[in-house]
C-alpha positions as semicolon CSV with decimal commas, in nm:
position;residue;x (nm);y (nm);z (nm)
1;M;2,337;21,218;8,963
2;R;1,954;21,282;8,916
3;L;1,914;20,917;8,911
4;F;2,105;20,795;9,129
5;T;1,950;21,066;9,371
6;T;1,583;20,942;9,226
7;I;1,667;20,565;9,322
8;V;1,823;20,602;9,660
9;M;1,513;20,819;9,763
10;D;1,272;20,583;9,590
11;G;1,430;20,285;9,752
12;T;1,467;20,430;10,099
13;V;1,108;20,536;10,122
14;F;1,000;20,150;9,985
15;A;1,235;20,022;10,226
16;A;1,072;20,241;10,528
17;I;0,708;20,067;10,426
18;L;0,858;19,756;10,414
19;F;1,064;19,780;10,750
20;L;0,748;19,852;10,935
21;I;0,596;19,558;10,801
22;S;0,851;19,308;10,793
23;V;0,984;19,429;11,174
24;G;0,630;19,270;11,301
25;L;0,671;18,958;11,083
26;T;1,035;18,874;11,284
27;L;0,917;19,002;11,578
28;V;0,645;18,719;11,574
29;F;0,905;18,437;11,450
30;G;1,146;18,551;11,699
31;V;0,879;18,495;12,027
32;L;0,642;18,248;11,873
33;R;0,870;18,069;11,619
34;I;0,582;18,095;11,381
35;L;0,623;18,200;11,010
36;N;0,281;18,405;11,047
37;V;0,138;18,449;10,676
38;A;-0,138;18,615;10,811
39;H;0,032;18,890;10,891
40;G;-0,066;19,057;10,522
41;G;-0,423;19,067;10,626
42;L;-0,330;19,255;10,918
43;Y;-0,157;19,535;10,692
44;A;-0,439;19,540;10,501
45;L;-0,659;19,579;10,756
46;G;-0,452;19,851;10,910
47;A;-0,481;20,022;10,533
48;F;-0,836;20,005;10,499
49;T;-0,922;20,087;10,878
50;A;-0,695;20,421;10,850
51;T;-0,867;20,530;10,522
52;S;-1,218;20,446;10,666
53;L;-1,175;20,639;10,930
54;A;-0,988;20,915;10,747
55;Q;-1,251;20,957;10,512
56;W;-1,494;20,935;10,799
57;L;-1,380;21,267;10,967
58;L;-1,336;21,442;10,648
59;G;-1,682;21,371;10,552
60;M;-1,798;21,506;10,864
61;G;-1,613;21,873;10,797
62;G;-1,290;21,740;11,061
63;N;-0,973;21,932;11,025
64;P;-0,803;21,780;10,736
65;Y;-0,467;21,776;10,954
66;L;-0,659;21,519;11,209
67;T;-0,632;21,273;10,911
68;Y;-0,266;21,168;11,067
69;L;-0,419;21,141;11,400
70;M;-0,664;20,891;11,233
71;L;-0,345;20,733;11,065
72;L;-0,207;20,664;11,386
73;L;-0,514;20,557;11,547
74;A;-0,624;20,287;11,260
75;P;-0,301;20,089;11,380
76;V;-0,360;20,069;11,734
77;V;-0,760;19,969;11,689
78;V;-0,600;19,648;11,472
79;G;-0,359;19,595;11,701
80;L;-0,547;19,583;12,017
81;I;-0,866;19,410;11,892
82;A;-0,737;19,189;11,612
83;G;-0,385;19,082;11,741
84;P;-0,513;18,926;12,097
85;I;-0,797;18,770;11,896
86;I;-0,579;18,588;11,649
87;E;-0,349;18,458;11,891
88;R;-0,576;18,357;12,157
89;V;-0,839;18,196;12,001
90;F;-0,581;18,030;11,664
91;L;-0,228;18,067;11,754
92;Q;-0,242;17,964;12,098
93;R;-0,335;17,591;11,964
94;V;-0,031;17,522;11,752
95;Y;0,257;17,612;11,949
96;G;0,478;17,330;11,895
97;R;0,342;17,151;11,659
98;A;0,464;17,093;11,277
99;E;0,561;17,417;11,088
100;A;0,329;17,295;10,787
101;I;0,018;17,309;11,054
102;Q;0,139;17,641;11,149
103;L;0,165;17,769;10,776
104;L;-0,182;17,634;10,655
105;L;-0,348;17,769;10,988
106;T;-0,183;18,149;10,946
107;F;-0,266;18,091;10,565
108;S;-0,629;18,037;10,602
109;I;-0,652;18,365;10,865
110;F;-0,495;18,540;10,572
111;L;-0,798;18,426;10,318
112;I;-1,036;18,497;10,605
113;L;-0,919;18,844;10,639
114;D;-0,928;18,889;10,263
115;D;-1,286;18,772;10,256
116;L;-1,365;19,041;10,560
117;L;-1,218;19,297;10,362
118;K;-1,441;19,259;10,078
119;L;-1,743;19,169;10,294
120;I;-1,718;19,489;10,476
121;W;-1,537;19,741;10,237
122;G;-1,627;19,565;9,908
123;T;-1,394;19,567;9,614
124;K;-1,383;19,929;9,487
125;P;-1,059;20,091;9,547
126;M;-1,061;20,342;9,859
127;F;-0,849;20,626;9,839
128;V;-0,765;20,935;10,102
129;S;-0,505;21,124;9,956
130;E;-0,532;21,463;10,206
131;P;-0,227;21,307;10,428
132;Y;-0,049;21,259;10,105
133;T;-0,069;21,626;9,991
134;L;-0,157;21,820;10,312
135;L;0,252;21,818;10,349
136;G;0,363;21,997;10,033
137;E;0,622;21,898;9,819
138;F;0,990;21,993;9,762
139;S;1,250;21,968;9,502
140;L;1,555;21,724;9,478
141;S;1,810;21,721;9,174
142;G;1,492;21,874;9,017
143;I;1,238;21,590;9,081
144;R;0,946;21,682;9,293
145;Y;0,880;21,480;9,628
146;S;0,625;21,505;9,903
147;W;0,721;21,595;10,261
148;Y;0,516;21,283;10,309
149;Q;0,752;21,061;10,176
150;V;1,025;21,178;10,397
151;L;0,739;21,138;10,720
152;L;0,743;20,793;10,625
153;I;1,160;20,738;10,641
154;G;1,108;20,940;10,941
155;V;0,838;20,764;11,118
156;A;1,003;20,412;11,052
157;V;1,349;20,528;11,203
158;L;1,145;20,629;11,501
159;F;0,961;20,339;11,565
160;G;1,230;20,119;11,468
161;G;1,444;20,305;11,755
162;L;1,200;20,261;12,033
163;L;1,138;19,911;11,965
164;V;1,520;19,835;11,996
165;W;1,500;20,081;12,288
166;A;1,188;19,870;12,433
167;V;1,334;19,523;12,346
168;R;1,705;19,602;12,501
169;G;1,653;19,823;12,738
170;T;1,311;19,810;12,942
171;R;1,243;19,494;13,202
172;I;0,954;19,346;12,956
173;G;1,201;19,379;12,682
174;K;1,448;19,149;12,863
175;I;1,156;18,912;12,957
176;V;1,100;18,927;12,589
177;V;1,413;18,817;12,495
178;S;1,417;18,535;12,803
179;V;1,118;18,361;12,652
180;I;1,281;18,406;12,279
181;N;1,623;18,231;12,419
182;D;1,452;17,981;12,622
183;R;1,069;17,912;12,715
184;E;1,155;17,613;12,933
185;I;1,349;17,802;13,169
186;S;1,166;18,139;13,123
187;Q;0,825;17,957;13,264
188;A;1,041;17,774;13,524
189;I;1,121;18,100;13,685
190;G;0,810;18,248;13,685
191;I;0,766;18,460;13,362
192;N;0,395;18,409;13,216
193;V;0,545;18,271;12,860
194;N;0,137;18,282;12,717
195;R;0,115;18,671;12,789
196;I;0,435;18,724;12,677
197;Y;0,338;18,558;12,315
198;M;0,004;18,753;12,323
199;L;0,189;19,093;12,367
200;S;0,419;18,991;12,108
201;F;0,158;18,924;11,857
202;T;0,025;19,207;11,956
203;L;0,273;19,440;11,890
204;G;0,370;19,255;11,564
205;A;-0,001;19,334;11,401
206;L;0,025;19,680;11,546
207;C;0,305;19,741;11,317
208;A;0,167;19,558;11,041
209;A;-0,131;19,771;11,049
210;L;0,093;20,068;11,109
211;G;0,267;19,994;10,760
212;G;-0,064;19,963;10,573
213;A;-0,195;20,289;10,784
214;L;0,124;20,464;10,640
215;V;0,122;20,378;10,274
216;A;-0,278;20,414;10,260
217;P;-0,213;20,764;10,145
218;T;0,027;20,682;9,850
219;I;-0,167;20,433;9,671
220;A;-0,564;20,269;9,617
221;V;-0,667;20,069;9,885
222;A;-0,860;19,788;9,743
223;P;-0,871;19,349;9,833
224;G;-0,545;19,204;9,739
225;F;-0,340;19,499;9,727
226;A;-0,106;19,346;10,018
227;V;0,004;19,044;9,842
228;D;0,318;19,176;9,714
229;A;0,385;19,303;9,998
230;T;0,355;19,067;10,231
231;V;0,579;18,824;9,963
232;L;0,884;19,096;9,965
233;A;0,823;19,143;10,382
234;F;0,904;18,764;10,355
235;A;1,198;18,837;10,122
236;V;1,314;19,129;10,377
237;I;1,366;18,857;10,705
238;A;1,513;18,589;10,455
239;I;1,778;18,836;10,352
240;G;1,824;19,015;10,708
241;G;1,781;18,707;10,937
242;M;1,458;18,565;11,133
243;G;1,387;18,705;11,460
244;N;1,632;18,997;11,445
245;L;1,545;19,340;11,431
246;E;1,848;19,440;11,267
247;G;1,840;19,198;11,028
248;A;1,507;19,335;10,925
249;A;1,581;19,718;10,875
250;L;1,931;19,585;10,671
251;G;1,677;19,343;10,483
252;A;1,416;19,622;10,416
253;L;1,727;19,863;10,297
254;I;1,854;19,630;10,063
255;V;1,522;19,530;9,906
256;G;1,415;19,894;9,883
257;L;1,738;20,012;9,709
258;L;1,792;19,710;9,447
259;R;1,396;19,709;9,355
260;A;1,441;20,138;9,304
261;T;1,730;20,035;9,067
262;A;1,568;19,741;8,911
263;V;1,230;19,956;8,854
264;H;1,446;20,246;8,661
265;L;1,685;20,050;8,470
266;L;1,525;19,738;8,423
267;P;1,162;19,741;8,490
268;E;1,102;19,359;8,377
269;A;1,296;19,222;8,642
270;D;1,234;19,445;8,970
271;L;1,105;19,148;9,168
272;V;1,375;18,897;9,020
273;V;1,637;19,086;9,108
274;I;1,501;19,077;9,442
275;Y;1,474;18,676;9,450
276;L;1,793;18,642;9,311
277;A;1,985;18,844;9,579
278;M;1,787;18,642;9,825
279;I;1,921;18,338;9,687
280;V;2,243;18,451;9,678
281;V;2,218;18,544;10,058
282;L;2,041;18,187;10,147
283;V;2,314;17,991;9,936
284;I;2,588;18,183;10,094
285;R;2,457;18,227;10,491
286;P;2,102;18,014;10,532
287;Q;2,030;18,201;10,855
288;G;2,057;18,522;10,699
289;L;2,275;18,827;10,755
290;F;2,216;18,867;11,078
291;G;2,065;18,551;11,193
292;Q;2,230;18,301;11,433
293;V;2,268;17,938;11,335
294;E;2,036;17,702;11,598
295;L;2,136;17,385;11,714
296;R;1,833;17,139;11,772
297;R;1,815;16,797;12,030
298;I;1,811;16,482;11,814
């Protein structure tokens, strides 16, 4: 029972972080039809920005509880600044181009962001543990957990619910769905597709940065730390289905629980188990669990 509780708790916490990253990735793919490799750079940028803001606040003698505000402010700053710049300056030029060109461009942006992080913050690890420790701990099956881990799960559930509501229940969300379904018809009826593209990418960037900001108090933030999470986020959307919000949630939960199970039972194969699961899903259902088969004009 103790092992089961540990696996479920660890897996769900990890799934919450993966969901915040992958939901932005799947949103960008669903609207822009671009597999955004630069997403990991935005995740890292959110973590570094949040850590810097929290350290600055604490250095100024501010109330430690205000560090939670810094964790929420950082992704807003990253999303509203980096998102529109990347989309308008770079991605706008490759819409409709070959997938290889889009991948090369977004990978180049990822490398640029990675080097910018080193240039601005250096290569030494950064720490800000106050948000993690302030909330205290609780015991579950004899194992101590931080309430911050529960907060991560709660934020992921709340954010996911708000995102689904925004897409399904608001006017702008229905416009986004219209663009996803048919860009040409959307343009014909007067929808500003370019504005929807920028809005969607900005929201995707905010999701990535939010994941980075919230994970920052739990790890040492250093250049290159985002690579593993980025690769796993791609595994999440491959399992759940490209461009599907529910698929991102289910895929994140599957990957999180598989990783936690492997870490506790077979730590040498924690990543192998995830990739095997991804291969099995793609062989049986290439579009993912919630994905839809697309018909292409020939």
